Backbone as a printed PyTorch tensor [residue, N CA C, xyz], in Angstrom:
tensor([[[-44.5860,  23.6460,  47.9910],
         [-44.3240,  22.9650,  49.2470],
         [-45.5100,  23.2150,  50.1650]],

        [[-45.9520,  22.1780,  50.8410],
         [-47.1320,  22.2230,  51.6910],
         [-46.7310,  21.9230,  53.1320]],

        [[-47.0820,  22.7890,  54.0650],
         [-46.7550,  22.5740,  55.4750],
         [-47.8890,  21.8230,  56.1490]],

        [[-47.5460,  20.7750,  56.8930],
         [-48.5420,  20.0560,  57.6740],
         [-48.8040,  20.8580,  58.9430]],

        [[-49.9540,  21.4800,  59.0180],
         [-50.3030,  22.3010,  60.1770],
         [-50.4600,  21.4200,  61.4150]],

        [[-50.0630,  21.9270,  62.5500],
         [-50.1910,  21.2370,  63.8390],
         [-49.4400,  19.9090,  63.8970]],

        [[-48.5000,  19.6890,  62.9940],
         [-47.6830,  18.4790,  63.0260],
         [-46.2250,  18.9200,  63.0530]],

        [[-45.4800,  18.3430,  63.9870],
         [-44.0790,  18.7060,  64.1480],
         [-43.2470,  17.4630,  64.4030]],

        [[-41.9730,  17.5630,  64.0900],
         [-41.0200,  16.5310,  64.4590],
         [-40.3070,  17.0120,  65.7110]],

        [[-40.3430,  16.2010,  66.7620],
         [-39.6680,  16.5000,  68.0240],
         [-38.3810,  15.6840,  68.0560]],

        [[-37.2380,  16.3490,  67.9900],
         [-35.9540,  15.6610,  67.9100],
         [-35.6460,  14.8340,  69.1550]],

        [[-36.2670,  15.1310,  70.2870],
         [-36.0400,  14.3200,  71.4830],
         [-36.7200,  12.9590,  71.3650]],

        [[-37.8630,  12.9170,  70.6990],
         [-38.5650,  11.6390,  70.5070],
         [-37.8860,  10.8070,  69.4240]],

        [[-37.4580,  11.4610,  68.3600],
         [-36.6910,  10.7740,  67.3320],
         [-37.4810,  10.0750,  66.2440]],

        [[-38.7790,  10.3050,  66.1790],
         [-39.5580,   9.6810,  65.1140],
         [-40.6750,  10.6120,  64.6670]],

        [[-41.1780,  10.3600,  63.4590],
         [-42.3360,  11.0900,  62.9460],
         [-43.3090,  10.0750,  62.3590]],

        [[-44.5370,  10.5110,  62.1880],
         [-45.5370,   9.7270,  61.4730],
         [-45.8190,  10.4340,  60.1570]],

        [[-45.6230,   9.7340,  59.0760],
         [-45.9660,  10.2890,  57.7670],
         [-47.4360,   9.9620,  57.5340]],

        [[-48.2830,  10.9580,  57.3570],
         [-49.7190,  10.7110,  57.2050],
         [-50.0330,   9.7730,  56.0330]],

        [[-51.0590,   8.9630,  56.2180],
         [-51.4260,   7.9610,  55.2140],
         [-51.6930,   8.5910,  53.8510]],

        [[-52.2820,   9.7680,  53.8490],
         [-52.5580,  10.4390,  52.5670],
         [-51.2830,  10.5760,  51.7390]],

        [[-50.2020,  10.9840,  52.3920],
         [-48.9500,  11.2010,  51.6640],
         [-48.2110,   9.8980,  51.4210]],

        [[-48.3420,   8.9320,  52.3070],
         [-47.7310,   7.6200,  52.0470],
         [-48.3630,   6.9840,  50.8130]],

        [[-49.6850,   7.0810,  50.7240],
         [-50.3680,   6.5340,  49.5450],
         [-49.9850,   7.3060,  48.2880]],

        [[-49.9490,   8.6190,  48.3830],
         [-49.6030,   9.4640,  47.2340],
         [-48.1890,   9.1670,  46.7200]],

        [[-47.2590,   8.9240,  47.6450],
         [-45.8640,   8.6800,  47.2840],
         [-45.5510,   7.1900,  47.1370]],

        [[-46.5710,   6.3370,  47.2550],
         [-46.4200,   4.8860,  47.1460],
         [-45.4060,   4.3510,  48.1640]],

        [[-45.5750,   4.7860,  49.4060],
         [-44.7490,   4.3150,  50.5210],
         [-45.6730,   3.5520,  51.4620]],

        [[-45.3590,   2.2930,  51.7140],
         [-46.2060,   1.4910,  52.5940],
         [-45.3950,   1.0060,  53.7900]],

        [[-46.0850,   0.3740,  54.7420],
         [-45.3800,  -0.1990,  55.8840],
         [-44.3430,  -1.1890,  55.3590]],

        [[-43.1280,  -1.0840,  55.8330],
         [-42.0460,  -1.9460,  55.3800],
         [-41.2150,  -1.3580,  54.2500]],

        [[-41.6860,  -0.2810,  53.6270],
         [-40.9100,   0.3730,  52.5610],
         [-39.6390,   0.9860,  53.1380]],

        [[-38.5950,   1.0000,  52.3330],
         [-37.3490,   1.6360,  52.7300],
         [-37.3160,   3.0470,  52.1510]],

        [[-36.8860,   4.0070,  52.9690],
         [-36.7590,   5.3910,  52.5180],
         [-35.3570,   5.8960,  52.8410]],

        [[-34.9160,   6.8810,  52.0780],
         [-33.6280,   7.5120,  52.3090],
         [-33.7990,   8.7790,  53.1300]],

        [[-32.8300,   9.0460,  53.9870],
         [-32.8580,  10.2360,  54.8410],
         [-31.4910,  10.9020,  54.7530]],

        [[-31.5090,  12.2130,  54.5920],
         [-30.2810,  12.9950,  54.4930],
         [-30.5030,  14.3400,  55.1670]],

        [[-29.4320,  15.0180,  55.4790],
         [-29.5220,  16.3710,  56.0230],
         [-28.6490,  17.2720,  55.1590]],

        [[-29.2790,  18.3000,  54.5910],
         [-28.5600,  19.2570,  53.7540],
         [-28.8560,  20.6590,  54.2660]],

        [[-27.8400,  21.3750,  54.6960],
         [-27.9870,  22.7430,  55.2090],
         [-29.0090,  22.8290,  56.3370]],

        [[-29.0100,  21.8540,  57.2370],
         [-29.9170,  21.8640,  58.3830],
         [-31.3380,  21.4350,  58.0720]],

        [[-31.5890,  20.9950,  56.8410],
         [-32.9150,  20.5310,  56.4260],
         [-32.8500,  19.0190,  56.2350]],

        [[-33.7540,  18.2970,  56.8890],
         [-33.8030,  16.8450,  56.7610],
         [-34.7000,  16.4980,  55.5780]],

        [[-34.2000,  15.6580,  54.6890],
         [-34.9310,  15.2430,  53.4920],
         [-35.2320,  13.7540,  53.6030]],

        [[-36.4930,  13.4020,  53.3720],
         [-36.9340,  12.0100,  53.4170],
         [-37.6340,  11.7090,  52.0920]],

        [[-37.1580,  10.6860,  51.3900],
         [-37.8040,  10.2810,  50.1410],
         [-37.4420,   8.8320,  49.8260]],

        [[-37.7890,   8.3660,  48.6510],
         [-37.5380,   6.9690,  48.2760],
         [-36.1450,   6.7500,  47.6950]],

        [[-35.2990,   7.7580,  47.7150],
         [-33.9350,   7.6560,  47.1890],
         [-33.0660,   6.8980,  48.1960]],

        [[-32.8100,   5.6270,  47.9200],
         [-32.0490,   4.8070,  48.8660],
         [-30.5330,   4.9600,  48.7080]],

        [[-30.0960,   5.9800,  47.9560],
         [-28.6580,   6.2730,  47.8940],
         [-28.2890,   7.3660,  48.8970]],

        [[-29.2520,   7.8180,  49.6700],
         [-28.9910,   8.8550,  50.6770],
         [-28.1390,   8.2790,  51.8110]],

        [[-27.6620,   9.1470,  52.6870],
         [-26.7450,   8.7310,  53.7530],
         [-27.3520,   7.6820,  54.6820]],

        [[-28.6280,   7.8210,  55.0170],
         [-29.2930,   6.8890,  55.9270],
         [-30.4710,   6.2290,  55.2190]],

        [[-30.6950,   4.9590,  55.5240],
         [-31.8280,   4.2090,  54.9870],
         [-32.6090,   3.6740,  56.1900]],

        [[-33.9100,   3.9220,  56.2040],
         [-34.7630,   3.4630,  57.3010],
         [-36.0230,   2.8290,  56.7340]],

        [[-36.6370,   1.9790,  57.5540],
         [-37.8700,   1.3020,  57.1690],
         [-39.0700,   2.0180,  57.7820]],

        [[-40.1190,   2.1660,  56.9820],
         [-41.3840,   2.7050,  57.4850],
         [-42.0570,   1.5920,  58.2770]],

        [[-42.4370,   1.8770,  59.5140],
         [-43.0740,   0.8510,  60.3360],
         [-44.5730,   1.1210,  60.4510]],

        [[-45.1960,   0.4910,  61.4120],
         [-46.6490,   0.5730,  61.5790],
         [-47.1530,   2.0030,  61.5630]],

        [[-48.2750,   2.1840,  60.9120],
         [-48.9770,   3.4700,  60.8460],
         [-48.0950,   4.6020,  60.3060]],

        [[-47.0800,   4.2670,  59.5390],
         [-46.2610,   5.2960,  58.9140],
         [-45.1960,   5.8920,  59.8040]],

        [[-44.8370,   5.2050,  60.8850],
         [-43.8040,   5.7200,  61.7850],
         [-42.4280,   5.5760,  61.1380]],

        [[-41.6230,   6.6000,  61.3010],
         [-40.2670,   6.6080,  60.7680],
         [-39.3240,   7.1310,  61.8420]],

        [[-38.3470,   6.3120,  62.2050],
         [-37.3470,   6.7130,  63.1920],
         [-36.2040,   7.4190,  62.4810]],

        [[-35.8490,   8.5850,  62.9950],
         [-34.6950,   9.3170,  62.4690],
         [-33.4560,   8.7310,  63.1530]],

        [[-32.4470,   8.3100,  62.3940],
         [-31.2650,   7.6840,  62.9890],
         [-30.6040,   8.5780,  64.0490]],

        [[-30.1410,   7.9490,  65.1250],
         [-29.5210,   8.6730,  66.2360],
         [-28.3570,   9.5370,  65.7530]],

        [[-27.5370,   9.0150,  64.8710],
         [-26.3860,   9.7810,  64.3630],
         [-26.8350,  11.0990,  63.7290]],

        [[-27.9400,  11.0650,  62.9950],
         [-28.4710,  12.2800,  62.3780],
         [-29.1040,  13.1840,  63.4300]],

        [[-29.8550,  12.6080,  64.3600],
         [-30.4950,  13.4160,  65.4160],
         [-29.4600,  14.1940,  66.2170]],

        [[-28.3060,  13.6100,  66.4380],
         [-27.2590,  14.2840,  67.2040],
         [-26.6740,  15.4770,  66.4520]],

        [[-26.7920,  15.4980,  65.1420],
         [-26.2910,  16.6120,  64.3310],
         [-27.2690,  17.7850,  64.2820]],

        [[-28.5490,  17.5240,  64.5390],
         [-29.5680,  18.5660,  64.4170],
         [-29.4570,  19.5590,  65.5670]],

        [[-29.5390,  20.8450,  65.2540],
         [-29.3220,  21.8980,  66.2420],
         [-30.5660,  22.2460,  67.0450]],

        [[-31.7410,  21.9710,  66.5040],
         [-32.9770,  22.4060,  67.1450],
         [-33.7900,  21.2090,  67.6140]],

        [[-34.6870,  21.4720,  68.5590],
         [-35.5200,  20.4110,  69.1140],
         [-36.7480,  20.1520,  68.2550]],

        [[-37.3480,  21.2030,  67.7010],
         [-38.6320,  21.0640,  67.0120],
         [-38.5260,  21.5390,  65.5620]],

        [[-39.0310,  20.7120,  64.6640],
         [-38.9870,  20.9930,  63.2300],
         [-40.3880,  20.9070,  62.6400]],

        [[-40.6950,  21.8090,  61.7240],
         [-41.9540,  21.7420,  60.9850],
         [-41.8250,  20.6680,  59.9130]],

        [[-42.9630,  20.0750,  59.5500],
         [-42.9920,  19.0270,  58.5330],
         [-43.6190,  19.5950,  57.2680]],

        [[-42.9080,  19.4690,  56.1680],
         [-43.3810,  19.9580,  54.8720],
         [-43.4360,  18.8030,  53.8810]],

        [[-44.3640,  18.9040,  52.9520],
         [-44.4900,  17.9370,  51.8700],
         [-44.1370,  18.6490,  50.5650]],

        [[-43.2080,  18.0760,  49.8100],
         [-42.8790,  18.5980,  48.4860],
         [-43.4990,  17.6110,  47.4950]],

        [[-44.7160,  17.9130,  47.0960],
         [-45.5050,  16.9840,  46.2840],
         [-44.8330,  16.6380,  44.9640]],

        [[-44.3470,  17.6200,  44.2370],
         [-43.7650,  17.3930,  42.9080],
         [-42.5400,  16.4740,  42.9550]],

        [[-41.8100,  16.5030,  44.0680],
         [-40.5940,  15.6940,  44.1950],
         [-40.7950,  14.4790,  45.0930]],

        [[-42.0180,  14.2990,  45.6090],
         [-42.3570,  13.1910,  46.5100],
         [-41.3810,  13.1070,  47.6830]],

        [[-41.2510,  14.2250,  48.3880],
         [-40.3470,  14.3080,  49.5330],
         [-41.0770,  14.8230,  50.7560]],

        [[-40.5870,  14.4000,  51.9140],
         [-40.9880,  14.9770,  53.1900],
         [-39.7670,  15.7380,  53.6820]],

        [[-39.9810,  16.9660,  54.1120],
         [-38.8960,  17.8360,  54.5600],
         [-39.1500,  18.2210,  56.0150]],

        [[-38.1080,  18.1610,  56.8290],
         [-38.1660,  18.6530,  58.2010],
         [-37.2510,  19.8600,  58.2740]],

        [[-37.8170,  21.0020,  58.6600],
         [-36.9630,  22.1830,  58.7760],
         [-37.5230,  23.1170,  59.8330]],

        [[-36.6400,  23.9660,  60.3460],
         [-37.0420,  24.9650,  61.3250],
         [-37.8830,  25.9930,  60.5900]],

        [[-38.9550,  26.4060,  61.2190],
         [-39.9120,  27.3060,  60.5740],
         [-39.3210,  28.6080,  60.1540]]])
């Protein structure tokens, strides 16, 4: 698992930018649909569209976290991790 240094998800803003390097690596482009889930306080983002929430990647890799999920999250700021082998983006408290 690789932590993106100096990059955080702010739950008040409600969106993150997935860096182009990882979008290209995971074959996620603008308009792609991704699955979002929360398991044990960890937000999981990947191409699995059977997850609880499905969202579209917009311009420059922006991804909005659904309001229903944001309301469940206990903390304001989450670190962003890349799980290369599983092609996932993880948001979790450090």
